[in-house]
C-alpha positions in Angstrom: -224.7 63.6 97.5 -221.3 61.9 97.3 -219.8 60.2 100.2 -216.9 62.1 101.8 -213.6 60.4 101.8 -211.8 60.0 105.1 -208.1 61.1 105.2 -205.5 58.7 106.7 -203.0 60.1 109.1 -199.9 60.5 107.0 -197.4 59.9 109.8 -199.0 56.5 110.4 -199.2 55.7 106.7 -195.4 56.2 106.4 -194.7 53.9 109.5 -197.2 51.1 109.2 -198.6 48.7 106.6 -201.9 46.8 107.0 -201.8 43.3 105.4 -204.6 41.5 103.6 -205.5 39.6 106.9 -205.6 42.8 109.0 -202.2 42.4 110.7 -200.2 45.7 111.1 -196.5 45.5 110.1 -193.9 48.0 111.2 -190.1 48.4 110.7 -188.1 48.0 113.9 -186.0 50.7 115.4 -182.3 50.6 116.2 -180.9 50.0 112.8 -179.6 53.7 112.1 -176.3 54.1 113.9 -174.0 52.6 116.6 -174.2 49.4 114.6 -170.6 48.4 115.5 -171.7 47.7 119.1 -174.7 45.4 118.1 -174.2 41.8 117.1 -174.7 40.4 113.7 -177.7 38.4 114.8 -179.3 41.4 116.4 -178.8 43.6 113.2 -180.2 40.8 111.1 -183.4 40.5 113.1 -183.8 44.3 113.3 -183.9 44.3 109.4 -187.0 42.2 109.4 -190.5 43.7 109.7 -192.4 43.2 113.0 -196.0 42.5 113.7 -197.8 44.8 116.1 -199.8 43.4 119.0 -203.5 43.4 118.6 -204.2 45.9 121.3 -201.8 48.5 119.5 -202.8 47.4 116.0 -206.5 48.5 116.8 -205.3 52.0 117.4 -203.2 52.1 114.2 -206.1 50.8 112.0 -208.1 53.7 113.2 -205.5 56.1 111.8 -205.5 54.3 108.5 -209.3 54.0 107.5 -208.5 52.4 104.1 -205.4 50.4 105.2 
């Protein structure tokens, strides 16, 4: 009997990426609108990907079984 594949949660798959070492990356919020109010430094830092804390990354990894 073949092993059943586990589906990953699509909402999580679109928002997070798991690296080779198991870190979970995400894109930061606040880069969509009202950009004239924000400083250049703040906008530049919002463009970079962030790394989730380990306690939250554990939860995301359970949503992405093959991530």
